MIPALO-409985 format. One record per atom (N, C-alpha, C): residue number from 1; residue in one letter; atom name; x, y, z. Coordinates in Angstrom, 2 decimals. Example, Ala and Ser with C-alpha at 12.3 -4.5 7.8 and 13.67 -1.06 7.14 Angstrom:
<atoms>
ATOM, dotor, rose, kolgu, px, py, pz
ATOM, 1, a, N, 13.19, -5.69, 7.80
ATOM, 1, a, CA, 12.30, -4.50, 7.80
ATOM, 1, a, C, 13.20, -3.30, 7.80
ATOM, 2, s, N, 12.85, -2.25, 7.08
ATOM, 2, s, CA, 13.67, -1.06, 7.14
ATOM, 2, s, C, 12.90, 0.03, 7.87
</atoms>
This chain:
<atoms>
ATOM, dotor, rose, kolgu, px, py, pz
ATOM, 1, f, N, -8.42, 21.19, -0.34
ATOM, 1, f, CA, -7.51, 19.98, 0.27
ATOM, 1, f, C, -6.87, 19.31, -1.18
ATOM, 2, s, N, -6.08, 19.43, -0.80
ATOM, 2, s, CA, -4.39, 19.22, -2.06
ATOM, 2, s, C, -3.65, 17.80, -1.03
ATOM, 3, p, N, -3.93, 17.05, -1.71
ATOM, 3, p, CA, -3.00, 15.98, -1.14
ATOM, 3, p, C, -1.65, 15.80, -1.41
ATOM, 4, i, N, -0.98, 15.52, -0.11
ATOM, 4, i, CA, 0.19, 15.33, -0.16
ATOM, 4, i, C, 1.38, 14.35, -0.63
ATOM, 5, m, N, 0.30, 12.75, -0.43
ATOM, 5, m, CA, 0.84, 11.88, -1.11
ATOM, 5, m, C, 0.85, 12.04, -2.25
ATOM, 6, g, N, 1.95, 11.44, -2.48
ATOM, 6, g, CA, 2.02, 11.04, -4.40
ATOM, 6, g, C, 1.40, 9.70, -4.72
ATOM, 7, e, N, 1.07, 9.95, -6.31
ATOM, 7, e, CA, -0.05, 8.89, -6.92
ATOM, 7, e, C, 0.81, 7.41, -6.89
ATOM, 8, d, N, 2.04, 7.38, -6.74
ATOM, 8, d, CA, 2.75, 6.20, -6.64
ATOM, 8, d, C, 2.06, 5.37, -5.22
ATOM, 9, e, N, 2.67, 6.56, -4.09
ATOM, 9, e, CA, 2.85, 5.91, -2.63
ATOM, 9, e, C, 1.07, 5.24, -2.61
ATOM, 10, r, N, -0.07, 6.43, -3.30
ATOM, 10, r, CA, -1.21, 6.08, -2.76
ATOM, 10, r, C, -1.81, 4.88, -3.41
ATOM, 11, e, N, -1.50, 4.29, -4.60
ATOM, 11, e, CA, -1.71, 3.31, -5.50
ATOM, 11, e, C, -1.00, 1.88, -4.45
ATOM, 12, r, N, 0.15, 2.42, -4.01
ATOM, 12, r, CA, 0.72, 0.83, -3.19
ATOM, 12, r, C, 0.13, 0.78, -2.03
ATOM, 13, k, N, -0.94, 1.68, -1.36
ATOM, 13, k, CA, -1.18, 1.30, -0.13
ATOM, 13, k, C, -2.80, 1.59, -0.16
ATOM, 14, i, N, -3.06, 1.72, -1.52
ATOM, 14, i, CA, -4.47, 1.18, -1.40
ATOM, 14, i, C, -4.64, -0.08, -2.12
ATOM, 15, k, N, -3.20, -0.91, -2.81
ATOM, 15, k, CA, -3.28, -2.38, -3.19
ATOM, 15, k, C, -3.25, -3.02, -2.32
ATOM, 16, g, N, -2.22, -2.80, -0.71
ATOM, 16, g, CA, -1.91, -3.60, 0.62
ATOM, 16, g, C, -3.53, -3.39, 1.08
ATOM, 17, w, N, -4.42, -2.12, 1.26
ATOM, 17, w, CA, -5.22, -2.28, 1.39
ATOM, 17, w, C, -6.59, -3.49, 1.41
ATOM, 18, n, N, -6.70, -3.33, -0.25
ATOM, 18, n, CA, -7.68, -4.76, -0.70
ATOM, 18, n, C, -6.80, -5.64, -0.16
ATOM, 19, k, N, -5.63, -5.97, -0.57
ATOM, 19, k, CA, -5.22, -7.13, -0.15
ATOM, 19, k, C, -5.66, -7.51, 1.25
ATOM, 20, a, N, -5.30, -6.64, 2.06
ATOM, 20, a, CA, -5.75, -6.73, 3.82
ATOM, 20, a, C, -7.17, -7.81, 3.90
ATOM, 21, v, N, -7.92, -6.66, 3.14
ATOM, 21, v, CA, -9.45, -7.22, 2.96
ATOM, 21, v, C, -9.34, -8.20, 2.21
ATOM, 22, k, N, -8.97, -8.54, 1.24
ATOM, 22, k, CA, -9.77, -9.78, 0.63
ATOM, 22, k, C, -9.06, -11.06, 2.16
ATOM, 23, y, N, -7.89, -10.83, 2.51
ATOM, 23, y, CA, -7.56, -11.69, 3.45
ATOM, 23, y, C, -8.62, -12.47, 4.62
ATOM, 24, s, N, -9.26, -10.67, 5.02
ATOM, 24, s, CA, -10.14, -10.84, 6.31
ATOM, 24, s, C, -11.54, -11.15, 6.20
ATOM, 25, f, N, -11.44, -11.68, 4.59
ATOM, 25, f, CA, -13.20, -11.99, 4.60
ATOM, 25, f, C, -12.85, -13.93, 4.87
ATOM, 26, g, N, -11.65, -14.16, 4.44
ATOM, 26, g, CA, -10.72, -15.60, 4.56
ATOM, 26, g, C, -10.94, -15.73, 6.13
ATOM, 27, w, N, -10.81, -14.89, 7.13
ATOM, 27, w, CA, -10.72, -14.96, 8.44
ATOM, 27, w, C, -11.99, -15.42, 8.92
ATOM, 28, a, N, -12.79, -14.26, 8.28
ATOM, 28, a, CA, -14.21, -13.99, 8.74
ATOM, 28, a, C, -14.81, -16.08, 8.72
ATOM, 29, k, N, -15.06, -16.41, 7.45
ATOM, 29, k, CA, -15.69, -17.73, 7.01
ATOM, 29, k, C, -14.87, -18.69, 7.76
ATOM, 30, e, N, -13.33, -18.77, 7.90
ATOM, 30, e, CA, -12.83, -19.49, 9.09
ATOM, 30, e, C, -13.63, -19.37, 10.81
ATOM, 31, e, N, -13.58, -18.11, 10.79
ATOM, 31, e, CA, -14.43, -18.11, 11.99
ATOM, 31, e, C, -15.99, -18.80, 12.22
ATOM, 32, d, N, -16.71, -18.66, 11.08
ATOM, 32, d, CA, -18.19, -18.90, 10.74
ATOM, 32, d, C, -18.06, -20.18, 11.17
ATOM, 33, k, N, -17.31, -20.77, 10.46
ATOM, 33, k, CA, -17.29, -22.35, 10.22
ATOM, 33, k, C, -16.92, -23.01, 11.79
ATOM, 34, a, N, -16.02, -22.44, 12.43
ATOM, 34, a, CA, -15.61, -22.53, 13.79
ATOM, 34, a, C, -16.51, -22.83, 14.94
ATOM, 35, t, N, -17.60, -21.80, 14.62
ATOM, 35, t, CA, -18.75, -21.03, 15.31
ATOM, 35, t, C, -19.93, -22.07, 15.20
ATOM, 36, s, N, -20.10, -22.42, 14.16
ATOM, 36, s, CA, -21.13, -23.32, 14.00
ATOM, 36, s, C, -20.98, -24.28, 14.33
ATOM, 37, q, N, -19.87, -24.82, 14.16
ATOM, 37, q, CA, -19.79, -26.30, 14.87
ATOM, 37, q, C, -19.55, -26.73, 16.17
ATOM, 38, v, N, -19.81, -25.65, 16.79
ATOM, 38, v, CA, -20.00, -25.55, 18.49
ATOM, 38, v, C, -21.71, -26.30, 18.56
</atoms>
């Protein structure tokens, strides 16, 4: 296996992925609060 993607692009995509995961934690917490108040 030899990657086609360059290191700069890989780093940029990983940063975006980590940002998305971070935001999803907040959404999950908000959803838990909404369902627990019912």
